[in-house]
C-alpha positions in Angstrom: 0.2 -0.1 -0.3 1.3 3.3 -1.1 1.8 5.8 1.8 -0.8 8.1 2.5 1.2 11.2 2.2 0.3 14.3 0.4 1.6 14.0 -3.6 1.3 17.4 -5.6 -2.3 18.6 -6.4 -3.4 17.7 -2.6 -3.8 13.9 -3.6 -2.7 11.5 -1.3 -0.5 8.6 -2.5 -3.6 6.6 -1.3 -6.0 8.6 -3.6 -3.2 7.8 -6.5 -3.1 4.4 -5.9 -7.0 3.9 -6.2 -7.0 5.9 -9.2 -4.7 3.9 -10.9 -5.6 0.1 -9.5 -9.3 0.4 -9.5 -9.8 3.3 -11.5 -7.3 2.6 -14.0 -8.7 -1.0 -14.3 -12.0 0.2 -14.3 -11.0 2.4 -17.3 -9.7 -0.4 -19.2 -12.9 -2.2 -18.8 -14.5 0.7 -20.0 -11.9 0.6 -23.1 -12.7 -3.2 -23.7 -16.5 -3.0 -23.5 -16.1 0.6 -26.0 -14.5 -1.9 -28.1 -16.6 -4.6 -27.8 -19.8 -2.5 -28.9 -17.9 -1.1 -31.7 -17.7 -4.9 -32.9 -21.3 -5.7 -32.2 -22.5 -2.3 -34.1 -20.3 -3.0 -36.8 -22.0 -6.7 -37.0 -25.7 -5.9 -36.6 -27.8 -3.6 -38.7 -29.6 -0.4 -36.7 -32.6 -2.9 -36.0 -31.0 -6.0 -34.4 -28.7 -3.7 -32.3 -32.0 -2.3 -30.9 -33.5 -5.7 -29.9 -29.9 -6.2 -28.2 -29.7 -3.2 -26.6 -33.4 -3.6 -25.2 -32.5 -7.3 -23.9 -29.4 -5.8 -22.6 -31.6 -3.4 -20.6 -33.8 -6.3 -19.1 -30.4 -8.1 -18.2 -29.2 -4.9 -16.8 -32.3 -4.4 -14.4 -32.7 -8.1 -13.5 -28.8 -8.3 -12.5 -29.2 -5.6 -9.5 -32.4 -7.3 -8.6 -30.3 -10.8 -8.2 -27.5 -9.2 -6.3 -30.1 -7.4 -4.0 -27.6 -4.9 -2.3 -25.7 -8.2 -1.1 -22.3 -7.6 -2.7 -22.2 -4.2 -1.1 -23.0 -5.4 2.3 -20.6 -8.6 2.3 -17.8 -6.1 1.0 -18.6 -3.5 3.7 -18.9 -6.3 6.6 -16.0 -7.9 5.0 -13.4 -4.9 5.4 -15.1 -4.3 9.0 -14.4 -7.5 10.5 -11.8 -9.6 7.6 -12.2 -12.8 10.0 -15.7 -13.1 8.7 -14.9 -13.3 5.3 -15.8 -16.6 4.6 -18.9 -16.5 6.3 -19.9 -13.7 4.4 -19.0 -15.6 1.4 -21.1 -18.4 1.9 -24.3 -16.0 2.9 -24.0 -13.9 0.2 -23.3 -16.1 -3.0 -26.3 -18.3 -1.2 -28.9 -15.8 -0.8 -27.8 -14.3 -4.7 -28.5 -17.9 -6.6 -31.8 -18.1 -4.6 -32.8 -14.5 -5.8 -31.2 -14.8 -9.1 -33.3 -17.8 -10.0 -36.4 -16.5 -9.4 -35.4 -13.1 -10.8 -34.6 -14.9 -14.1 -38.4 -17.1 -14.0 -40.1 -13.8 -13.7 -38.5 -11.2 -16.3 -38.4 -14.1 -18.5 -42.1 -13.9 -18.5 -42.3 -10.5 -18.3 -40.4 -10.2 -21.6 -42.6 -12.6 -23.1 -45.4 -10.4 -22.4 -43.9 -7.4 -23.4 -42.7 -8.5 -26.8 -46.3 -10.0 -27.7 -48.5 -7.0 -26.2 -46.0 -3.8 -26.5 -46.1 -3.7 -30.3 -44.0 -6.9 -30.7 -41.0 -5.0 -29.6 -37.9 -7.0 -28.2 -37.1 -10.4 -28.6 -38.1 -12.4 -25.3 -36.0 -15.5 -26.5 -33.2 -13.2 -26.4 -33.6 -11.3 -23.3 -34.2 -14.8 -21.6 -30.7 -16.1 -22.7 -28.9 -13.0 -21.5 -30.8 -13.3 -18.0 -29.1 -16.8 -17.3 -25.8 -14.6 -16.6 -27.1 -13.6 -13.6 -26.3 -17.5 -12.3 -22.5 -16.7 -12.9 -22.4 -13.2 -11.7 -23.8 -14.5 -8.4 -20.7 -16.8 -8.3 -18.3 -14.2 -8.7 -15.7 -13.3 -5.5 -14.5 -10.5 -7.4 -15.6 -8.3 -4.6 -13.5 -10.4 -1.7 -10.2 -9.3 -2.4 -11.2 -5.5 -2.4 -13.2 -6.0 1.0 -9.5 -7.7 2.1 -7.7 -4.5 0.7 -6.0 -6.3 -2.1 -6.6 -3.9 -4.9 -4.7 -4.9 -7.5 -6.1 -8.4 -7.3 -9.5 -7.0 -7.7 -8.4 -4.5 -10.5 -6.9 -7.6 -12.4 -10.3 -9.8 -11.9 -11.9 -6.9 -13.3 -10.8 -7.4 -16.6 -11.2 -10.8 -17.1 -15.2 -10.9 -18.3 -14.4 -7.7 -20.6 -11.2 -9.6 -22.1 -12.8 -12.7 -22.8 -16.2 -11.1 -24.5 -13.7 -9.0 -26.6 -11.7 -11.8 -27.7 -14.4 -14.0 -28.3 -16.1 -11.4 -30.6 -13.1 -11.4 -32.4 -12.7 -15.1 -33.0 -16.1 -16.1 -33.3 -18.2 -13.7 -35.8 -21.4 -12.9 -35.1 -23.0 -13.0 -38.9 -26.5 -11.0 -38.0 -27.2 -13.5 -35.0 -28.2 -12.0 -31.8 -28.4 -15.1 -29.9 -24.7 -16.7 -30.6 -23.9 -12.8 -29.5 -25.7 -13.6 -26.3 -23.7 -17.4 -26.1 -20.7 -15.8 -26.2 -21.6 -13.0 -23.9 -22.7 -15.6 -21.4 -19.2 -17.8 -21.6 -17.5 -14.8 -20.6 -19.4 -14.3 -17.8 -18.6 -18.1 -16.6 -15.1 -17.6 -16.8 -14.7 -14.7 -14.4 -16.7 -16.4 -12.3 -14.3 -19.4 -12.4 -11.3 -17.3 -12.4 -12.2 -15.4 -9.1 -13.0 -18.2 -7.2 -9.3 -18.9 -6.0 -9.6 -15.8 -3.8 -11.5 -18.0 -1.4 -7.8 -18.9 -0.2 -7.2 -15.4 0.8 -10.1 -15.1 3.3 -8.7 -16.4 7.2 -10.4 -19.1 8.7 -12.5 -17.8 11.6 -14.3 -19.9 14.3 -15.9 -16.8 16.5 -19.1 -15.8 14.4 -21.3 -13.6 17.3 -20.3 -10.6 15.6 -21.8 -11.5 12.2 -24.7 -10.7 10.3 -27.7 -13.2 10.4 -29.8 -14.1 7.2 -32.6 -11.3 8.3 -29.8 -8.4 9.2 -27.9 -9.1 5.8 -31.3 -8.9 3.9 -32.1 -5.8 6.0 -28.9 -4.3 5.4 -28.9 -5.1 1.7 -32.6 -3.7 0.8 -31.8 -0.1 1.2 -28.4 -0.7 -1.3 -30.4 -2.7 -3.6 -33.0 0.4 -3.9 -30.3 2.2 -4.6 -28.5 0.2 -7.4 -32.2 -0.6 -8.8 -33.0 3.2 -8.8 -29.7 3.4 -10.9 -30.0 1.1 -13.4 -33.4 2.0 -14.1 -32.4 5.1 -15.0 -30.0 3.3 -17.5 -32.7 0.6 -18.8 -36.2 2.0 -18.5 -35.6 4.6 -20.7 -34.1 2.5 -23.5 -37.2 0.2 -23.3 -39.7 3.1 -23.8 -37.8 4.4 -26.7 -37.9 1.5 -28.2 -41.4 1.3 -27.7 -42.0 4.6 -28.7 -40.2 5.0 -31.7 -39.0 1.6 -32.7 -35.5 -0.6 -32.7 -33.2 1.4 -35.0 -33.9 4.8 -32.6 -33.4 2.4 -29.7 -30.1 1.4 -30.8 -29.3 5.1 -31.8 -30.4 6.0 -27.8 -28.3 2.9 -26.5 -25.0 4.1 -28.0 -25.3 7.6 -27.1 -25.8 6.3 -23.5 -23.2 3.4 -23.6 -20.4 6.4 -24.6 -21.1 8.2 -21.2 -21.5 5.2 -19.4 -18.4 4.1 -20.3 -16.9 7.2 -19.0 -18.7 6.5 -15.6 -16.3 3.1 -14.8 -13.6 5.2 -13.3 -16.0 6.5 -10.5 -17.6 3.2 -10.5 -14.4 2.0 -9.3 -13.4 4.6 -6.7 -16.6 4.2 -5.6 -16.0 0.5 -4.4 -12.7 1.4 -2.8 -14.4 3.9 -1.0 -17.1 1.9 0.5 -14.1 0.0 2.2 -12.4 2.8 3.1 -15.4 4.7 4.8 -16.6 1.7 6.1 -12.9 1.8 8.0 -13.6 5.4 9.3 -17.2 4.8 10.1 -16.3 5.2 13.9 -14.6 8.5 13.4 -17.1 11.1 11.9 -14.1 13.7 11.4 -12.3 11.4 9.7 -15.3 9.9 7.5 -16.1 13.3 6.3 -12.8 14.2 6.0 -12.5 11.2 3.1 -15.7 11.9 1.5 -14.7 15.6 0.9 -11.4 14.2 -0.5 -13.7 12.0 -2.9 -16.0 14.2 -3.7 -13.2 17.0 -5.0 -12.0 14.2 -6.6 -14.6 13.1 -8.5 -15.8 16.4 -9.3 -12.4 16.9 -11.6 -13.0 13.8 -12.9 -16.7 14.4 -14.5 -15.3 17.6 -15.6 -12.5 16.3 -17.6 -14.7 13.6 -19.0 -17.3 15.7 -20.1 -15.6 18.1 -22.2 -13.7 15.2 -24.0 -16.6 13.4 -24.6 -18.5 16.6 -26.0 -15.6 17.5 -28.1 -14.5 14.4 -29.3 -17.6 12.1 -29.4 -19.4 13.7 -32.4 -16.5 13.1 -34.6 -15.6 9.5 -33.3 -18.8 8.1 -33.0 -19.8 7.8 -36.9 -15.9 6.6 -37.4 -16.0 4.0 -35.0 -19.4 2.6 -35.3 -20.6 3.2 -39.2 -22.0 6.0 -40.8 -25.9 4.5 -40.0 -25.1 5.6 -36.3 -23.8 9.2 -36.7 -27.6 10.3 -35.2 -26.2 9.2 -31.7 -23.6 12.0 -31.5 -26.6 14.2 -31.3 -28.0 12.3 -28.2 -24.7 13.2 -25.9 -25.4 16.9 -24.7 -28.7 15.7 -23.3 -27.1 13.3 -21.7 -24.5 15.4 -19.7 -26.5 16.4 -16.6 -27.0 12.9 -15.7 -23.4 11.7 -16.3 -21.9 15.0 -14.2 -24.5 14.3 -11.6 -24.0 10.7 -11.3 -19.9 11.1 -10.1 -21.6 12.9 -7.0 -23.8 10.3 -6.3 -21.9 7.0 -6.6 -19.6 8.6 -3.7 -22.3 10.0 -1.8 -24.5 6.6 -1.5 -21.3 4.6 -0.8 -20.7 6.8 2.3 -24.2 6.0 3.3 -23.5 2.4 2.7 -20.4 2.3 4.9 -22.1 4.4 7.6 -24.9 2.2 7.8 -27.2 4.5 7.0 -29.5 2.1 5.1 -32.9 3.3 5.8 -32.2 6.8 4.8 -30.7 5.6 1.7 -33.6 3.7 0.7 -35.7 6.5 1.4 -33.8 9.2 -1.3 -34.0 6.3 -3.8 -37.6 6.4 -3.6 -37.5 9.9 -4.1 -35.2 9.0 -7.0 -37.8 6.5 -8.6 -40.5 9.1 -8.2 -38.2 11.9 -10.5 -37.3 9.2 -13.0 -41.3 8.4 -13.3 -42.3 12.2 -13.6 -39.3 12.6 -16.2 -40.0 10.0 -18.3 -44.0 10.7 -18.5 -43.0 13.9 -19.6 -40.4 12.6 -22.1 -43.0 10.5 -23.3 -45.7 13.5 -23.9 -42.9 15.6 -25.7 -42.0 12.5 -27.8 -38.2 13.5 -28.8 -35.5 11.1 -27.9 -33.6 14.2 -26.3 -36.1 14.5 -23.9 -35.6 11.1 -22.4 -32.2 11.4 -22.0 -32.9 15.2 -20.1 -35.1 12.8 -18.1 -32.1 10.6 -16.8 -30.9 13.8 -15.6 -33.5 15.3 -14.1 -33.9 11.8 -12.0 -29.9 11.8 -10.6 -30.8 15.5 -9.8 -33.4 14.5 -7.8 -31.5 11.5 -6.3 -28.3 14.0 -5.5 -30.5 16.2 -3.6 -32.4 13.6 -1.4 -29.2 11.6 -0.6 -27.4 15.0 0.5 -30.7 15.5 2.6 -30.4 12.0 4.2 -26.7 11.9 4.8 -26.3 12.1 8.8 -25.0 15.9 9.6 -22.0 14.8 11.4 -20.9 12.7 8.7 -20.9 15.5 5.8 -18.1 17.1 4.6 -16.7 20.5 4.4 -18.1 21.3 7.9 -15.9 22.3 10.7 -12.7 23.5 8.6 -12.3 19.6 7.5 -9.6 19.3 4.7 -8.5 16.3 3.0 
């Protein structure tokens, strides 16, 4: 571990390490994901890419339903009490497998109803196949090294799935077949799960479990986190489905690509959010240290958001048609509408990690109920306006509502920028 001394621009050595490891690895994940999206877009015409994007939107929402917040709880609690690592592995994996199986069944049935009733949009068979990825996702232990302070190993494990998927796309052409594409997608997830299991050897063997959270406590702690992640994914999924229903699969493809560019830009802050979860969990008993760490992270991600937003706005209109092909040029015009959501999401990711580390789950749950309400209002207005840019702005409005709510519900004694706190 690099020592936590100041290193230029008021960044500590610890912050530098976290940027290089988790942030850097997630940047590579984003790059590989972007290259994979290029290969997919060049292999599929807009109509088929639209069907793929709608099926992927359902899978993304189902993924967070299947995780049910248990991954974050296991990370935070293991970081708090490393001797209970094996206990939390067993409990979290078992619960996630049970919940994921139920989600796969229910979501597959919902996809069939959607494709047969909502103007025939979507492909329920493709969606059902993608949904089975919830099983290998539930089996992944890539969170365990992070909880145990092994950031470099955790960063390496993050690269397995996108690297495998990219190699499979290069080696086995899609040939206008989304079902074959879904099979490659599944293969990459299963490989990532298998590779992560040797990490269990890092966990100490403990006998005393009196301090461990039981089944009910795990679920109660996970519920607010699940609400937050589901609300986040709803902003990335529901609008794509509604765009497909309102405008058709081709416009859904344009909307998906514009969103995907900025989602890739969030990968660094997502990595920093995971490390913040463990870092602030270890400072939960000291409000001053907690608030100082939170303030440092918020300043850090504000700078990252500004740099990435300006870069995307300046270069993407030229690079998108070049990368995906002229048929997808309309996607570039939607980027400006997504920027409010993109910038605000950087702050909310860190603030939600802080709420989780502080065990303020009940407050986080209330904040995310406000988020869902904001998303519903925004999407309703966008449906009436009947324009793609309106759906993009609806996502930003929901993120703004969430930022206000999370800040309001964050315990005052843990807020940064109080009493002269400085990172």
